[in-house]
Short mmCIF file of the C-alpha atoms (twelve columns), coordinates in Angstrom:
data_MODEL
# 
_entry.id   MODEL 
# 
loop_
_atom_site.group_PDB 
_atom_site.id 
_atom_site.type_symbol 
_atom_site.label_atom_id 
_atom_site.label_alt_id 
_atom_site.label_comp_id 
_atom_site.label_asym_id 
_atom_site.label_seq_id 
_atom_site.Cartn_x 
_atom_site.Cartn_y 
_atom_site.Cartn_z 
_atom_site.pdbx_PDB_model_num 
ATOM 1   C CA . MET A 1   88.000  124.078 137.118 1 
ATOM 2   C CA . ALA A 2   88.436  127.314 135.209 1 
ATOM 3   C CA . TYR A 3   86.006  128.865 132.765 1 
ATOM 4   C CA . LEU A 4   86.039  131.446 130.022 1 
ATOM 5   C CA . GLN A 5   83.954  134.009 131.841 1 
ATOM 6   C CA . ARG A 6   84.040  135.241 135.406 1 
ATOM 7   C CA . GLY A 7   81.321  136.545 137.685 1 
ATOM 8   C CA . ASP A 8   77.797  135.084 137.639 1 
ATOM 9   C CA . ASP A 9   77.906  134.014 133.997 1 
ATOM 10  C CA . LEU A 10  80.267  131.056 134.305 1 
ATOM 11  C CA . LYS A 11  80.287  128.544 131.481 1 
ATOM 12  C CA . LYS A 12  82.432  125.783 130.079 1 
ATOM 13  C CA . PHE A 13  83.800  126.273 126.587 1 
ATOM 14  C CA . LYS A 14  84.387  124.380 123.372 1 
ATOM 15  C CA . PHE A 15  87.597  124.454 121.392 1 
ATOM 16  C CA . ILE A 16  89.024  123.144 118.135 1 
ATOM 17  C CA . ASP A 17  92.554  121.781 117.873 1 
ATOM 18  C CA . LEU A 18  94.159  122.478 114.491 1 
ATOM 19  C CA . PHE A 19  97.490  120.902 113.476 1 
ATOM 20  C CA . SER A 20  96.791  119.005 116.661 1 
ATOM 21  C CA . GLY A 21  99.833  116.724 116.857 1 
ATOM 22  C CA . ILE A 22  99.553  114.786 120.093 1 
ATOM 23  C CA . GLY A 23  97.405  117.369 121.813 1 
ATOM 24  C CA . GLY A 24  99.462  119.912 123.721 1 
ATOM 25  C CA . PHE A 25  96.688  122.452 123.195 1 
ATOM 26  C CA . HIS A 26  94.121  119.774 124.032 1 
ATOM 27  C CA . GLN A 27  95.762  119.123 127.398 1 
ATOM 28  C CA . ALA A 28  95.909  122.844 128.236 1 
ATOM 29  C CA . MET A 29  92.326  123.600 127.228 1 
ATOM 30  C CA . VAL A 30  90.830  120.607 129.050 1 
ATOM 31  C CA . GLN A 31  92.669  121.670 132.213 1 
ATOM 32  C CA . LEU A 32  90.953  125.059 131.835 1 
ATOM 33  C CA . GLY A 33  87.497  123.514 131.462 1 
ATOM 34  C CA . GLY A 34  87.354  123.070 127.695 1 
ATOM 35  C CA . GLU A 35  85.788  120.381 125.527 1 
ATOM 36  C CA . CYS A 36  87.382  119.486 122.204 1 
ATOM 37  C CA . VAL A 37  84.810  119.364 119.379 1 
ATOM 38  C CA . PHE A 38  87.176  119.037 116.402 1 
ATOM 39  C CA . ALA A 39  90.816  118.129 115.761 1 
ATOM 40  C CA . SER A 40  92.850  118.074 112.571 1 
ATOM 41  C CA . GLU A 41  96.186  116.378 111.849 1 
ATOM 42  C CA . ILE A 42  97.893  114.671 108.879 1 
ATOM 43  C CA . ASP A 43  100.753 112.738 110.529 1 
ATOM 44  C CA . LYS A 44  99.519  109.164 110.899 1 
ATOM 45  C CA . TYR A 45  101.591 108.442 114.009 1 
ATOM 46  C CA . ALA A 46  100.424 111.595 115.785 1 
ATOM 47  C CA . ILE A 47  96.845  110.691 114.825 1 
ATOM 48  C CA . GLU A 48  97.321  107.310 116.506 1 
ATOM 49  C CA . THR A 49  98.679  108.893 119.695 1 
ATOM 50  C CA . TYR A 50  95.896  111.498 119.762 1 
ATOM 51  C CA . TYR A 51  93.195  108.831 119.463 1 
ATOM 52  C CA . GLU A 52  94.872  106.642 122.079 1 
ATOM 53  C CA . ASN A 53  94.765  109.477 124.608 1 
ATOM 54  C CA . TYR A 54  91.540  111.324 123.802 1 
ATOM 55  C CA . GLY A 55  89.358  108.956 121.779 1 
ATOM 56  C CA . ILE A 56  89.086  111.577 119.016 1 
ATOM 57  C CA . ASP A 57  89.898  110.844 115.365 1 
ATOM 58  C CA . SER A 58  91.997  113.795 114.187 1 
ATOM 59  C CA . SER A 59  92.757  112.330 110.767 1 
ATOM 60  C CA . CYS A 60  91.762  115.076 108.378 1 
ATOM 61  C CA . ASN A 61  93.648  117.613 106.306 1 
ATOM 62  C CA . ILE A 62  92.450  121.097 107.194 1 
ATOM 63  C CA . ARG A 63  92.721  122.085 103.533 1 
ATOM 64  C CA . ASP A 64  89.981  119.582 102.706 1 
ATOM 65  C CA . ILE A 65  87.524  120.676 105.404 1 
ATOM 66  C CA . ASP A 66  84.675  123.046 104.633 1 
ATOM 67  C CA . GLU A 67  84.648  125.627 107.416 1 
ATOM 68  C CA . LYS A 68  80.858  125.233 107.606 1 
ATOM 69  C CA . ASP A 69  81.357  121.618 108.705 1 
ATOM 70  C CA . ILE A 70  83.473  122.564 111.721 1 
ATOM 71  C CA . PRO A 71  81.374  122.605 114.921 1 
ATOM 72  C CA . LYS A 72  80.725  125.858 116.722 1 
ATOM 73  C CA . HIS A 73  83.446  126.659 119.206 1 
ATOM 74  C CA . ASP A 74  84.690  129.344 121.570 1 
ATOM 75  C CA . VAL A 75  88.452  128.904 121.151 1 
ATOM 76  C CA . LEU A 76  90.548  128.115 118.085 1 
ATOM 77  C CA . CYS A 77  93.914  126.587 118.940 1 
ATOM 78  C CA . GLY A 78  96.656  125.972 116.437 1 
ATOM 79  C CA . GLY A 79  100.365 125.343 116.339 1 
ATOM 80  C CA . PHE A 80  100.471 125.974 112.607 1 
ATOM 81  C CA . PRO A 81  103.492 124.342 110.977 1 
ATOM 82  C CA . CYS A 82  106.693 126.158 111.844 1 
ATOM 83  C CA . GLN A 83  109.195 124.693 109.373 1 
ATOM 84  C CA . ALA A 84  108.534 127.534 106.965 1 
ATOM 85  C CA . PHE A 85  109.792 130.043 109.555 1 
ATOM 86  C CA . SER A 86  112.304 127.988 111.546 1 
ATOM 87  C CA . LYS A 87  116.019 128.775 111.454 1 
ATOM 88  C CA . ALA A 88  116.504 125.027 111.010 1 
ATOM 89  C CA . GLY A 89  114.665 125.145 107.668 1 
ATOM 90  C CA . LYS A 90  114.864 127.210 104.495 1 
ATOM 91  C CA . GLN A 91  112.780 130.030 106.026 1 
ATOM 92  C CA . ALA A 92  110.589 130.311 102.946 1 
ATOM 93  C CA . GLY A 93  107.747 131.576 105.107 1 
ATOM 94  C CA . MET A 94  104.533 132.561 103.378 1 
ATOM 95  C CA . SER A 95  105.913 131.313 100.051 1 
ATOM 96  C CA . ASP A 96  106.094 127.806 101.534 1 
ATOM 97  C CA . THR A 97  102.872 125.779 101.320 1 
ATOM 98  C CA . ARG A 98  103.216 125.057 105.036 1 
ATOM 99  C CA . GLY A 99  103.478 128.781 105.724 1 
ATOM 100 C CA . THR A 100 100.242 129.418 103.874 1 
ATOM 101 C CA . LEU A 101 98.422  127.111 106.280 1 
ATOM 102 C CA . PHE A 102 97.955  130.225 108.384 1 
ATOM 103 C CA . PHE A 103 95.379  131.277 105.825 1 
ATOM 104 C CA . GLU A 104 93.388  128.117 106.573 1 
ATOM 105 C CA . ILE A 105 93.086  129.462 110.111 1 
ATOM 106 C CA . GLU A 106 91.998  132.814 108.715 1 
ATOM 107 C CA . ARG A 107 89.363  131.094 106.565 1 
ATOM 108 C CA . ILE A 108 87.842  129.362 109.595 1 
ATOM 109 C CA . LEU A 109 87.927  132.503 111.719 1 
ATOM 110 C CA . LYS A 110 86.183  134.556 109.035 1 
ATOM 111 C CA . TYR A 111 83.258  132.157 109.027 1 
ATOM 112 C CA . HIS A 112 82.975  131.262 112.720 1 
ATOM 113 C CA . LYS A 113 84.076  134.561 114.265 1 
ATOM 114 C CA . THR A 114 85.602  132.476 117.029 1 
ATOM 115 C CA . LYS A 115 85.766  134.410 120.293 1 
ATOM 116 C CA . TYR A 116 89.344  133.515 121.253 1 
ATOM 117 C CA . ILE A 117 92.430  132.422 119.348 1 
ATOM 118 C CA . VAL A 118 95.523  130.784 120.843 1 
ATOM 119 C CA . LEU A 119 98.287  130.158 118.296 1 
ATOM 120 C CA . GLU A 120 101.933 129.110 118.681 1 
ATOM 121 C CA . ASN A 121 105.003 129.146 116.461 1 
ATOM 122 C CA . VAL A 122 108.790 129.320 116.539 1 
ATOM 123 C CA . ARG A 123 110.523 132.441 117.796 1 
ATOM 124 C CA . ASN A 124 111.908 133.156 114.352 1 
ATOM 125 C CA . LEU A 125 108.398 133.994 113.162 1 
ATOM 126 C CA . VAL A 126 108.933 137.462 114.648 1 
ATOM 127 C CA . SER A 127 112.041 138.319 112.645 1 
ATOM 128 C CA . HIS A 128 111.337 136.246 109.544 1 
ATOM 129 C CA . ASP A 129 111.447 138.242 106.302 1 
ATOM 130 C CA . ASN A 130 112.499 141.362 108.218 1 
ATOM 131 C CA . GLY A 131 109.326 141.221 110.295 1 
ATOM 132 C CA . ASN A 132 106.985 141.083 107.311 1 
ATOM 133 C CA . THR A 133 105.646 137.626 108.147 1 
ATOM 134 C CA . TRP A 134 104.458 138.737 111.576 1 
ATOM 135 C CA . LYS A 135 103.148 141.971 110.081 1 
ATOM 136 C CA . THR A 136 101.103 139.986 107.542 1 
ATOM 137 C CA . ILE A 137 99.624  137.715 110.206 1 
ATOM 138 C CA . HIS A 138 98.882  140.669 112.483 1 
ATOM 139 C CA . GLU A 139 97.206  142.669 109.729 1 
ATOM 140 C CA . HIS A 140 95.090  139.773 108.504 1 
ATOM 141 C CA . LEU A 141 93.807  138.939 111.981 1 
ATOM 142 C CA . LYS A 142 93.004  142.563 112.747 1 
ATOM 143 C CA . ALA A 143 91.220  142.915 109.415 1 
ATOM 144 C CA . ILE A 144 88.727  140.231 110.388 1 
ATOM 145 C CA . GLY A 145 88.072  141.736 113.806 1 
ATOM 146 C CA . TYR A 146 90.657  140.420 116.263 1 
ATOM 147 C CA . ARG A 147 92.257  142.452 119.021 1 
ATOM 148 C CA . LEU A 148 95.863  141.409 119.474 1 
ATOM 149 C CA . THR A 149 98.933  142.285 121.463 1 
ATOM 150 C CA . PRO A 150 100.972 144.945 119.611 1 
ATOM 151 C CA . VAL A 151 103.990 142.653 119.486 1 
ATOM 152 C CA . PRO A 152 104.120 138.854 119.701 1 
ATOM 153 C CA . ILE A 153 104.438 137.259 123.109 1 
ATOM 154 C CA . ILE A 154 107.717 135.338 123.367 1 
ATOM 155 C CA . ILE A 155 107.945 132.954 126.292 1 
ATOM 156 C CA . SER A 156 109.823 129.801 127.247 1 
ATOM 157 C CA . PRO A 157 109.044 126.969 129.686 1 
ATOM 158 C CA . HIS A 158 112.173 127.749 131.709 1 
ATOM 159 C CA . GLN A 159 110.628 131.077 132.734 1 
ATOM 160 C CA . PHE A 160 107.973 129.119 134.632 1 
ATOM 161 C CA . GLY A 161 110.340 126.630 136.277 1 
ATOM 162 C CA . ILE A 162 110.155 123.932 133.591 1 
ATOM 163 C CA . PRO A 163 113.828 123.207 132.731 1 
ATOM 164 C CA . GLN A 164 113.722 123.550 128.947 1 
ATOM 165 C CA . LEU A 165 115.028 126.470 126.873 1 
ATOM 166 C CA . ARG A 166 112.299 126.731 124.260 1 
ATOM 167 C CA . GLU A 167 111.421 130.259 123.213 1 
ATOM 168 C CA . ARG A 168 108.196 130.300 121.235 1 
ATOM 169 C CA . VAL A 169 105.815 132.913 119.884 1 
ATOM 170 C CA . VAL A 170 102.299 132.761 121.316 1 
ATOM 171 C CA . ILE A 171 99.642  134.739 119.443 1 
ATOM 172 C CA . LEU A 172 96.566  135.577 121.522 1 
ATOM 173 C CA . GLY A 173 93.475  137.301 120.210 1 
ATOM 174 C CA . ILE A 174 89.862  138.210 121.006 1 
ATOM 175 C CA . TYR A 175 87.159  138.717 118.399 1 
ATOM 176 C CA . ASP A 176 86.018  142.290 119.080 1 
ATOM 177 C CA . PRO A 177 85.536  144.246 115.826 1 
ATOM 178 C CA . GLU A 178 84.301  147.359 117.629 1 
ATOM 179 C CA . HIS A 179 87.558  147.689 119.560 1 
ATOM 180 C CA . VAL A 180 89.949  146.060 117.107 1 
ATOM 181 C CA . ASP A 181 92.380  148.990 117.291 1 
ATOM 182 C CA . GLU A 182 92.729  148.657 121.068 1 
ATOM 183 C CA . ASP A 183 95.769  146.537 121.847 1 
ATOM 184 C CA . LEU A 184 95.501  143.601 124.198 1 
ATOM 185 C CA . GLU A 185 97.636  144.168 127.278 1 
ATOM 186 C CA . ILE A 186 98.981  140.807 128.410 1 
ATOM 187 C CA . GLU A 187 102.035 140.583 130.652 1 
ATOM 188 C CA . PHE A 188 103.779 137.784 132.491 1 
ATOM 189 C CA . THR A 189 105.379 138.609 135.828 1 
ATOM 190 C CA . ASP A 190 107.710 136.759 138.183 1 
ATOM 191 C CA . LEU A 191 109.463 134.994 135.322 1 
ATOM 192 C CA . ILE A 192 112.628 133.189 136.344 1 
ATOM 193 C CA . SER A 193 116.003 132.857 134.645 1 
ATOM 194 C CA . LYS A 194 117.460 129.646 133.271 1 
ATOM 195 C CA . ASP A 195 120.017 129.575 136.096 1 
ATOM 196 C CA . HIS A 196 117.191 129.160 138.610 1 
ATOM 197 C CA . ASN A 197 116.126 125.912 136.963 1 
ATOM 198 C CA . SER A 198 117.448 122.393 137.442 1 
ATOM 199 C CA . ILE A 199 117.129 119.481 135.044 1 
ATOM 200 C CA . TYR A 200 116.781 117.160 138.022 1 
ATOM 201 C CA . SER A 201 113.276 118.470 138.719 1 
ATOM 202 C CA . VAL A 202 111.982 116.250 135.880 1 
ATOM 203 C CA . ILE A 203 114.488 113.392 136.103 1 
ATOM 204 C CA . ASP A 204 113.866 109.952 137.569 1 
ATOM 205 C CA . ASN A 205 116.486 109.166 140.189 1 
ATOM 206 C CA . ASP A 206 115.934 105.420 139.989 1 
ATOM 207 C CA . ALA A 207 117.262 103.127 137.288 1 
ATOM 208 C CA . VAL A 208 115.440 103.193 133.963 1 
ATOM 209 C CA . GLU A 209 115.297 100.773 131.049 1 
ATOM 210 C CA . ASP A 210 118.663 99.616  129.725 1 
ATOM 211 C CA . LYS A 211 118.009 101.089 126.276 1 
ATOM 212 C CA . TYR A 212 118.496 104.619 127.617 1 
ATOM 213 C CA . TYR A 213 122.018 104.060 128.980 1 
ATOM 214 C CA . LEU A 214 125.149 104.976 127.045 1 
ATOM 215 C CA . ASN A 215 127.066 102.221 125.298 1 
ATOM 216 C CA . ASP A 216 130.713 101.460 125.982 1 
ATOM 217 C CA . LYS A 217 131.960 103.501 123.033 1 
ATOM 218 C CA . GLU A 218 129.980 106.580 124.057 1 
ATOM 219 C CA . ILE A 219 131.290 106.289 127.608 1 
ATOM 220 C CA . GLN A 220 134.854 105.997 126.299 1 
ATOM 221 C CA . VAL A 221 134.481 109.128 124.168 1 
ATOM 222 C CA . LEU A 222 132.978 111.184 126.990 1 
ATOM 223 C CA . THR A 223 135.542 109.881 129.479 1 
ATOM 224 C CA . ALA A 224 138.307 111.028 127.133 1 
ATOM 225 C CA . TRP A 225 136.864 114.526 126.853 1 
ATOM 226 C CA . ASP A 226 136.292 114.650 130.599 1 
ATOM 227 C CA . GLU A 227 139.990 113.915 131.114 1 
ATOM 228 C CA . PHE A 228 140.844 116.545 128.515 1 
ATOM 229 C CA . TYR A 229 138.854 119.279 130.233 1 
ATOM 230 C CA . LYS A 230 140.258 118.410 133.650 1 
ATOM 231 C CA . GLY A 231 143.790 118.332 132.259 1 
ATOM 232 C CA . ILE A 232 143.985 121.640 130.395 1 
ATOM 233 C CA . LYS A 233 144.677 124.943 132.137 1 
ATOM 234 C CA . GLU A 234 141.749 126.845 130.579 1 
ATOM 235 C CA . LYS A 235 138.375 126.368 132.308 1 
ATOM 236 C CA . ILE A 236 136.274 128.839 130.337 1 
ATOM 237 C CA . ILE A 237 136.425 127.961 126.648 1 
ATOM 238 C CA . GLY A 238 134.714 130.292 124.229 1 
ATOM 239 C CA . PHE A 239 135.262 128.333 121.025 1 
ATOM 240 C CA . PRO A 240 134.706 124.755 119.767 1 
ATOM 241 C CA . ILE A 241 137.592 122.396 120.357 1 
ATOM 242 C CA . TRP A 242 138.703 120.678 117.138 1 
ATOM 243 C CA . ALA A 243 141.374 118.099 117.939 1 
ATOM 244 C CA . GLU A 244 142.312 117.612 114.283 1 
ATOM 245 C CA . TYR A 245 143.820 121.121 114.234 1 
ATOM 246 C CA . PHE A 246 146.009 120.716 117.333 1 
ATOM 247 C CA . VAL A 247 149.209 119.680 115.600 1 
ATOM 248 C CA . ASP A 248 149.803 119.455 111.862 1 
ATOM 249 C CA . LYS A 249 146.655 120.465 110.081 1 
ATOM 250 C CA . ASP A 250 146.252 124.116 109.097 1 
ATOM 251 C CA . GLU A 251 143.217 126.016 107.985 1 
ATOM 252 C CA . ALA A 252 142.445 126.106 104.290 1 
ATOM 253 C CA . ASP A 253 142.785 129.374 102.406 1 
ATOM 254 C CA . ASP A 254 139.113 129.307 101.542 1 
ATOM 255 C CA . PHE A 255 137.994 129.032 105.174 1 
ATOM 256 C CA . PRO A 256 135.791 131.937 106.291 1 
ATOM 257 C CA . ALA A 257 137.359 134.301 108.795 1 
ATOM 258 C CA . TRP A 258 135.441 132.887 111.759 1 
ATOM 259 C CA . LYS A 259 136.660 129.367 111.028 1 
ATOM 260 C CA . LYS A 260 140.265 130.511 110.617 1 
ATOM 261 C CA . GLU A 261 139.969 132.199 114.016 1 
ATOM 262 C CA . PHE A 262 138.714 128.963 115.627 1 
ATOM 263 C CA . VAL A 263 141.633 127.049 114.124 1 
ATOM 264 C CA . ARG A 264 144.054 129.649 115.480 1 
ATOM 265 C CA . LYS A 265 142.525 129.392 118.951 1 
ATOM 266 C CA . ASN A 266 142.772 125.599 118.882 1 
ATOM 267 C CA . LYS A 267 146.459 125.790 118.051 1 
ATOM 268 C CA . CYS A 268 147.002 128.262 120.904 1 
ATOM 269 C CA . LEU A 269 145.171 125.908 123.253 1 
ATOM 270 C CA . TYR A 270 147.389 123.064 122.130 1 
ATOM 271 C CA . PHE A 271 150.680 124.937 122.569 1 
ATOM 272 C CA . ASN A 272 149.571 126.204 125.979 1 
ATOM 273 C CA . ASN A 273 148.897 122.617 127.121 1 
ATOM 274 C CA . ARG A 274 151.265 120.730 124.850 1 
ATOM 275 C CA . THR A 275 152.716 118.216 127.306 1 
ATOM 276 C CA . PHE A 276 149.331 117.155 128.629 1 
ATOM 277 C CA . ILE A 277 147.590 117.059 125.241 1 
ATOM 278 C CA . ASP A 278 150.373 114.982 123.658 1 
ATOM 279 C CA . GLU A 279 149.988 112.393 126.436 1 
ATOM 280 C CA . TRP A 280 146.204 112.532 126.114 1 
ATOM 281 C CA . LEU A 281 146.312 111.974 122.354 1 
ATOM 282 C CA . LYS A 282 148.741 109.076 122.774 1 
ATOM 283 C CA . LYS A 283 146.489 107.446 125.383 1 
ATOM 284 C CA . TYR A 284 143.554 107.577 122.998 1 
ATOM 285 C CA . ASN A 285 145.452 106.547 119.848 1 
ATOM 286 C CA . ASN A 286 145.306 110.098 118.448 1 
ATOM 287 C CA . LEU A 287 141.509 109.706 118.470 1 
ATOM 288 C CA . ALA A 288 141.806 107.379 115.468 1 
ATOM 289 C CA . ASP A 289 138.963 105.265 116.814 1 
ATOM 290 C CA . PHE A 290 136.680 108.291 117.204 1 
ATOM 291 C CA . THR A 291 134.363 109.501 114.478 1 
ATOM 292 C CA . PRO A 292 135.042 112.999 113.056 1 
ATOM 293 C CA . THR A 293 132.286 114.531 115.198 1 
ATOM 294 C CA . GLN A 294 133.574 112.727 118.311 1 
ATOM 295 C CA . ARG A 295 136.882 114.539 117.827 1 
ATOM 296 C CA . LYS A 296 135.144 117.847 118.470 1 
ATOM 297 C CA . MET A 297 133.851 119.233 121.749 1 
ATOM 298 C CA . GLU A 298 131.840 122.377 122.517 1 
ATOM 299 C CA . TRP A 299 132.191 123.303 126.174 1 
ATOM 300 C CA . GLN A 300 129.318 125.695 126.896 1 
ATOM 301 C CA . ALA A 301 129.220 125.411 130.674 1 
ATOM 302 C CA . GLY A 302 131.640 128.196 131.605 1 
ATOM 303 C CA . ASP A 303 133.306 127.310 134.871 1 
ATOM 304 C CA . SER A 304 130.040 126.323 136.569 1 
ATOM 305 C CA . ILE A 305 130.871 122.606 136.537 1 
ATOM 306 C CA . GLU A 306 134.117 120.662 136.741 1 
ATOM 307 C CA . SER A 307 133.323 117.543 134.748 1 
ATOM 308 C CA . VAL A 308 131.569 116.383 131.603 1 
ATOM 309 C CA . TRP A 309 129.673 114.005 133.860 1 
ATOM 310 C CA . ASP A 310 128.065 116.941 135.687 1 
ATOM 311 C CA . ALA A 311 126.597 118.267 132.444 1 
ATOM 312 C CA . VAL A 312 123.793 117.962 129.960 1 
ATOM 313 C CA . ILE A 313 125.430 116.475 126.875 1 
ATOM 314 C CA . GLN A 314 124.458 116.037 123.244 1 
ATOM 315 C CA . PHE A 315 126.184 114.162 120.449 1 
ATOM 316 C CA . ARG A 316 125.639 116.666 117.639 1 
ATOM 317 C CA . PRO A 317 126.887 116.864 114.038 1 
ATOM 318 C CA . SER A 318 129.065 119.801 115.134 1 
ATOM 319 C CA . GLY A 319 130.603 117.830 117.987 1 
ATOM 320 C CA . ILE A 320 129.933 116.888 121.597 1 
ATOM 321 C CA . ARG A 321 128.086 119.733 123.253 1 
ATOM 322 C CA . VAL A 322 128.442 120.166 127.027 1 
ATOM 323 C CA . LYS A 323 126.120 122.486 128.955 1 
ATOM 324 C CA . LYS A 324 125.455 123.138 132.629 1 
ATOM 325 C CA . PRO A 325 122.558 121.143 134.121 1 
ATOM 326 C CA . THR A 326 120.114 123.997 134.610 1 
ATOM 327 C CA . CYS A 327 117.975 123.525 131.486 1 
ATOM 328 C CA . PHE A 328 117.695 121.108 128.615 1 
ATOM 329 C CA . PRO A 329 117.967 122.464 125.079 1 
ATOM 330 C CA . ALA A 330 114.677 122.664 123.213 1 
ATOM 331 C CA . LEU A 331 113.232 119.321 122.287 1 
ATOM 332 C CA . VAL A 332 112.892 119.299 118.524 1 
ATOM 333 C CA . ALA A 333 111.349 116.960 115.994 1 
ATOM 334 C CA . ILE A 334 114.709 115.657 114.734 1 
ATOM 335 C CA . VAL A 335 116.535 115.089 117.973 1 
ATOM 336 C CA . GLN A 336 119.930 114.406 119.370 1 
ATOM 337 C CA . VAL A 337 118.388 113.151 122.591 1 
ATOM 338 C CA . PRO A 338 120.036 114.942 125.538 1 
ATOM 339 C CA . ILE A 339 122.269 112.921 127.836 1 
ATOM 340 C CA . ILE A 340 122.203 113.323 131.619 1 
ATOM 341 C CA . GLY A 341 125.885 113.089 132.485 1 
ATOM 342 C CA . LYS A 342 125.291 112.240 136.137 1 
ATOM 343 C CA . TYR A 343 123.410 109.083 135.183 1 
ATOM 344 C CA . LYS A 344 125.274 108.250 131.954 1 
ATOM 345 C CA . ARG A 345 122.019 107.913 130.051 1 
ATOM 346 C CA . ARG A 346 119.694 109.696 127.695 1 
ATOM 347 C CA . LEU A 347 116.519 111.512 128.590 1 
ATOM 348 C CA . THR A 348 113.679 108.984 128.710 1 
ATOM 349 C CA . VAL A 349 110.444 109.370 126.778 1 
ATOM 350 C CA . ARG A 350 108.577 109.966 130.047 1 
ATOM 351 C CA . GLU A 351 111.032 112.698 131.043 1 
ATOM 352 C CA . ALA A 352 110.579 114.289 127.605 1 
ATOM 353 C CA . ALA A 353 106.835 114.288 128.312 1 
ATOM 354 C CA . ARG A 354 107.462 116.132 131.576 1 
ATOM 355 C CA . LEU A 355 109.595 118.723 129.793 1 
ATOM 356 C CA . GLN A 356 106.533 119.465 127.661 1 
ATOM 357 C CA . SER A 357 104.276 119.448 130.753 1 
ATOM 358 C CA . PHE A 358 102.246 116.426 129.687 1 
ATOM 359 C CA . PRO A 359 100.702 114.587 132.662 1 
ATOM 360 C CA . GLU A 360 101.991 111.254 133.912 1 
ATOM 361 C CA . SER A 361 98.772  109.669 132.644 1 
ATOM 362 C CA . PHE A 362 99.599  110.562 129.037 1 
ATOM 363 C CA . LYS A 363 100.367 107.533 126.854 1 
ATOM 364 C CA . PRO A 364 103.329 108.223 124.535 1 
ATOM 365 C CA . ASN A 365 103.626 106.502 121.190 1 
ATOM 366 C CA . ALA A 366 104.998 102.985 121.631 1 
ATOM 367 C CA . ASP A 367 107.814 103.717 119.169 1 
ATOM 368 C CA . ASP A 368 110.488 105.759 120.961 1 
ATOM 369 C CA . HIS A 369 111.584 107.529 117.771 1 
ATOM 370 C CA . GLN A 370 108.034 108.666 117.114 1 
ATOM 371 C CA . ALA A 371 107.496 109.581 120.767 1 
ATOM 372 C CA . TYR A 372 110.566 111.861 120.902 1 
ATOM 373 C CA . LYS A 373 109.579 113.408 117.568 1 
ATOM 374 C CA . GLN A 374 106.023 114.033 118.764 1 
ATOM 375 C CA . PHE A 375 107.075 115.686 122.004 1 
ATOM 376 C CA . GLY A 376 109.579 117.769 120.038 1 
ATOM 377 C CA . ASN A 377 106.762 118.945 117.776 1 
ATOM 378 C CA . ALA A 378 104.309 119.568 120.606 1 
ATOM 379 C CA . VAL A 379 103.506 122.840 122.314 1 
ATOM 380 C CA . ASN A 380 104.363 123.062 125.985 1 
ATOM 381 C CA . VAL A 381 101.132 122.404 127.867 1 
ATOM 382 C CA . GLU A 382 101.857 124.645 130.848 1 
ATOM 383 C CA . VAL A 383 102.995 127.578 128.707 1 
ATOM 384 C CA . ILE A 384 99.831  127.421 126.603 1 
ATOM 385 C CA . LYS A 385 97.653  126.988 129.679 1 
ATOM 386 C CA . LEU A 386 99.122  130.041 131.411 1 
ATOM 387 C CA . ALA A 387 98.910  132.138 128.243 1 
ATOM 388 C CA . ALA A 388 95.281  131.146 127.653 1 
ATOM 389 C CA . GLN A 389 94.395  131.960 131.258 1 
ATOM 390 C CA . LYS A 390 95.724  135.477 130.723 1 
ATOM 391 C CA . LEU A 391 93.611  135.798 127.588 1 
ATOM 392 C CA . PHE A 392 90.412  134.470 129.141 1 
ATOM 393 C CA . GLU A 393 90.690  136.901 132.057 1 
ATOM 394 C CA . ILE A 394 90.279  139.878 129.719 1 
ATOM 395 C CA . GLN A 395 86.700  141.153 129.681 1 
# 
């Protein structure tokens, strides 16, 4: 068991878990010897999952809590809401009410002068508003006495051998007003590249519940695109394949330049493989039975694999995305659950838990939709644990 301090003065520590979700921070801190004395969350399903696993009622809105009523603690943890900074959202940042939740953290820190802070957010926090959002956070934390790293720490689970591409900002700080202008020096060494990962390190080899397997229509669509890739001459494709533009349909005059270029490349692909593609289209009824998104394919695997069925696949609004099986894309709250081509099935809830480094003993929400959403919203346990260890080692 690890502790906050080294040497002869070893002690366990207490932490609070803000915007606690299903307890990614909780898992990391307990593994380091921590005891949770307060948790705060507003999503009723996450509150249920948190209580089921830790026996702690996290159902309170941090805006409604008087900082004086929060128990004394050594570490403040918080994955403050990221939608305000995410590329997937409107990026309103500090003008978004969710963005201003950072100032609830500041309010608590001002009163408690918490020794350590461990915060997490999306990578886009760094560049949001031309860097002003990070600058604001950095300045406010320093103003109340926290030593910080000069730039945000950006790390991803795949760098530690967990096969998920999920770059996130981790903000680490120590309350030390006398040395607040001395930067924290925190470095991670021996990080590995995504190509040294394998999705199969978290995948169950045995059969899983039927609900995870692809249906007949999905198999037909992927089989068609597998035949397409194997049949064309090009093996490295640097643009999305849009079957509707192979033959008759031309780009509209009001298309942006990038889209016109993609249409042009699709027509070149067609004319370079015309005999095969005509036969392929005829076999599959000109894709008339496919939805508009099923008529598109994004091959992002280079020439590292030879078949769709060797890949990680997603049915996305932009088309069928095919990637090499080194890492899964980041789990997100609104998911197109990744498909493991080799097994013709989707990632299970338990496998999603492993991608976020939750232990096998963790009890996911009974509703699969909620479970996927909750793991997508969670922090990665191992990443937070390793980052906190680095912080706690500083004297």
